[in-house]
C-alpha positions in Angstrom: 14.1 68.8 -40.4 15.8 65.5 -39.8 14.2 62.5 -41.2 14.3 59.4 -39.0 14.5 56.2 -40.8 13.0 53.1 -39.1 15.4 50.1 -39.2 14.5 47.5 -41.7 13.3 44.3 -40.0 13.6 41.3 -42.1 10.5 39.2 -42.0 10.8 35.5 -41.2 9.6 33.1 -43.8 7.3 30.2 -43.2 10.1 27.7 -43.0 11.9 29.6 -40.2 8.6 29.8 -38.2 8.1 26.1 -38.8 11.6 25.2 -37.7 11.2 27.2 -34.5 7.9 25.5 -33.8 9.6 22.1 -34.3 12.4 23.0 -31.9 10.0 24.2 -29.2 7.8 21.1 -29.7 10.7 18.8 -29.5 12.0 20.5 -26.3 8.6 20.2 -24.6 8.1 16.6 -25.8 11.6 15.5 -24.6 11.0 17.2 -21.3 7.6 15.4 -21.0 9.2 12.1 -21.7 12.1 12.7 -19.4 9.7 13.5 -16.6 7.7 10.4 -17.4 10.8 8.3 -17.3 11.9 9.8 -14.0 8.4 9.1 -12.5 8.5 5.5 -13.8 11.9 5.0 -12.2 10.7 6.4 -8.9 7.5 4.4 -9.0 9.3 1.2 -9.8 11.7 1.8 -6.8 8.7 2.4 -4.5 6.9 -0.7 -5.9 9.9 -2.9 -5.1 10.2 -1.3 -1.6 6.5 -2.1 -0.9 6.8 -5.7 -2.3 9.9 -6.4 -0.2 8.1 -5.0 2.9 5.0 -7.1 2.1 7.2 -10.2 1.9 8.6 -9.5 5.3 5.1 -9.0 6.7 4.0 -12.3 5.3 7.0 -14.1 6.9 6.1 -12.4 10.2 2.4 -13.5 9.8 3.4 -17.1 9.2 5.5 -17.2 12.3 2.8 -15.4 14.4 0.0 -17.7 13.2 2.1 -20.8 13.8 2.9 -19.8 17.3 -0.8 -19.0 18.0 -1.9 -22.4 16.5 0.5 -24.2 18.8 -0.5 -22.4 21.9 -4.3 -22.7 21.3 -4.0 -26.4 20.3 -2.5 -27.2 23.7 -5.1 -25.0 25.4 -7.9 -26.6 23.4 -7.0 -30.1 24.7 -7.1 -28.8 28.3 -10.5 -27.2 27.7 -11.8 -30.6 26.4 -10.5 -32.2 29.5 -12.3 -29.6 31.7 -15.5 -30.3 29.8 -15.1 -34.0 30.3 -14.6 -33.5 34.1 -17.6 -31.1 34.4 -19.8 -33.8 32.7 -19.2 -36.2 35.6 -21.2 -36.2 38.7 -18.1 -35.8 40.8 -15.6 -33.7 38.8 -12.0 -33.9 39.8 -11.4 -30.4 41.1 -7.6 -30.8 41.3 -7.6 -31.4 37.5 -9.8 -28.3 36.9 -7.6 -26.1 39.2 -4.3 -27.2 37.6 -5.7 -26.4 34.1 -7.1 -23.1 35.1 -3.8 -22.2 36.9 -2.0 -22.8 33.6 -4.5 -21.0 31.4 -6.1 -18.4 33.6 -5.9 -15.7 30.9 -5.4 -17.2 27.5 -4.9 -14.4 25.1 -2.2 -11.7 25.1 -3.1 -10.6 21.6 -3.0 -11.9 18.1 -0.7 -9.9 15.9 -1.5 -9.2 12.2 1.4 -7.6 10.4 -0.5 -5.2 8.2 1.9 -2.2 8.1 2.5 -2.5 4.4 -1.1 -3.0 3.5 -2.1 0.0 5.5 0.6 2.1 3.8 -0.6 1.0 0.4 -4.2 1.9 1.4 -3.7 5.1 3.2 -1.3 6.6 0.6 -3.3 5.4 -2.3 -0.3 3.6 -3.5 -1.9 0.3 -4.7 -1.6 1.9 -8.1 2.1 1.4 -7.9 1.7 -2.3 -8.0 1.8 -2.9 -11.7 0.9 -6.5 -11.3 -2.9 -6.4 -10.8 -3.1 -10.1 -9.8 -0.7 -9.5 -6.9 -2.6 -6.4 -5.8 -5.9 -8.3 -5.9 -4.3 -11.2 -4.0 -3.0 -8.9 -1.3 -6.4 -7.3 -0.8 -8.1 -10.7 -0.6 -5.7 -11.9 2.0 -6.1 -8.6 4.0 -9.9 -9.0 3.8 -9.7 -12.6 5.1 -7.5 -11.7 8.0 -9.7 -8.7 9.0 -13.2 -10.1 8.4 -12.6 -13.7 9.5 -9.5 -14.1 11.7 -9.5 -10.9 13.7 -13.3 -11.0 14.0 -13.2 -14.6 15.5 -10.2 -13.6 17.7 -12.4 -10.9 19.3 -15.3 -13.3 19.6 -13.0 -15.8 21.3 -11.9 -13.3 23.9 -15.5 -12.3 24.5 -16.5 -15.9 25.1 -13.6 -16.3 27.5 -14.8 -13.3 29.5 -18.3 -14.8 29.5 -17.3 -18.1 30.9 -14.9 -16.5 33.4 -17.8 -14.6 34.9 -19.6 -17.9 35.7 -16.4 -19.6 36.6 -15.9 -17.2 39.5 -19.1 -18.6 41.0 -17.8 -22.2 40.7 -14.1 -22.3 41.1 -12.2 -21.1 44.3 -9.3 -19.1 42.9 -7.7 -19.3 46.3 -7.0 -23.0 45.6 -5.2 -22.4 42.3 -1.5 -23.3 42.2 1.2 -20.8 41.7 2.3 -20.7 38.1 5.5 -19.0 36.9 4.6 -18.0 33.4 5.2 -15.0 31.1 1.6 -15.3 30.1 0.5 -13.3 33.2 0.8 -9.5 33.6 -0.2 -9.7 37.3 1.8 -11.0 40.2 1.9 -14.8 40.6 1.0 -14.4 44.3 -2.6 -14.3 43.1 -2.5 -18.1 43.0 -2.1 -19.6 46.4 -1.2 -23.2 46.9 -3.8 -25.1 48.9 -4.2 -28.8 49.6 -8.0 -28.3 49.7 -9.7 -28.8 46.3 -13.4 -28.1 46.3 -16.0 -26.1 44.3 -17.6 -23.0 45.6 -21.0 -24.4 44.7 -22.6 -27.7 43.8 -25.7 -26.0 42.4 -26.4 -28.0 39.2 -27.9 -25.0 37.4 -24.8 -22.9 38.0 -22.5 -25.9 37.0 -24.6 -26.4 33.9 -24.3 -22.8 32.9 -20.5 -22.9 33.5 -20.3 -26.0 31.2 -22.4 -24.3 28.5 -20.3 -21.1 28.5 -17.1 -23.2 28.5 -18.5 -25.4 25.7 -19.2 -22.4 23.5 -15.7 -21.1 24.1 -14.0 -24.4 23.3 -16.1 -24.9 20.2 -15.2 -21.5 18.9 -11.6 -22.2 19.6 -11.7 -25.4 17.5 -13.1 -23.3 14.6 -10.6 -20.6 15.1 -7.7 -23.0 15.0 -9.0 -24.4 11.7 -9.3 -20.9 10.2 -5.8 -20.0 11.5 -4.5 -23.0 9.5 -6.2 -21.7 6.4 -4.7 -18.2 7.1 -1.3 -19.7 7.4 -1.7 -21.6 4.1 -2.9 -18.3 2.5 0.0 -16.4 3.8 2.5 -18.9 2.4 0.7 -19.1 -0.9 0.6 -15.3 -1.3 4.3 -15.1 -0.4 5.2 -17.7 -3.0 3.0 -16.0 -5.6 4.6 -12.6 -5.1 8.1 -14.1 -5.2 7.3 -15.8 -8.5 5.7 -12.7 -10.0 8.6 -10.4 -9.0 11.5 -12.9 -9.5 12.4 -12.7 -5.8 14.3 -15.2 -3.7 11.8 -17.0 -1.4 12.6 -18.1 2.1 
C-alpha cells in the first residue's frame, strides 16, 4: 500500500496575523478617509455653487424690489389724488379718468427670486452650508418674503379687485383715454377717447362705498411700500453678510 503524506503547512505565528490585521485595517481606514475627503471636496464645491447662486438671486431681488417700489410710489400718489377728488362734492371726473386710464390694472406680478432657496429646501442641501449663521439668515429672509411681502402682495391685488367691482358702477370706462402702455395685456382700443366726462351715478351711498374700497387699497399700498423698503434693506444686508462670510467680491 502507498502511504500518502499530507503536505506540511507552516502555521503563522501571532506577529504575522497581527501584521496582516494592521495592513487590512490601514487599507480600510485609508479608504474611509479618502472617501471622506472626496465627499468634502464635492460638498464644498456644491456649497460654493449654492452661495454664488444665492448672491445672484439677492441681486435680482434688489432690482425687482426697487422697480416695484418706484412703480407703486407713483401709483400711490395718484390714488391719493383720486381719494381727494372723491371727497369733494363735485369731483373732477377728468382727473379720475386720466388716472384710471394710466393705472387700470396695476399689478403684473411681483417676482421673488427663490430658485436657490427652493433647491436647498427640496434637496435637503441646507446641510451643505457649513456656516450656520448664513443658513439661518437665508431662512429668515425667505420667511419674511413669503409670510409678509408675498402675503401683502396678494392682499393688495384682492383689494384692487374689490374696488374695481364698485368702480364699474361709478366710472364710465367708455370715457377713459387711450393709453399706450406695456402694462396692459389687452388691446388699447378698450379705452375710447371722449370729450364727455361724467359719472355713471351720483348716488352718495355708491360713491361712499367706492371711496371706502379705494381707501383700503391705498392704505394697504402705503404699508406694502414700507415693507418693500424693509425687504430691500434685508436683501442688501444678507448679500453683504454672505460676501463677508465667504470672502466674495460684492457688487
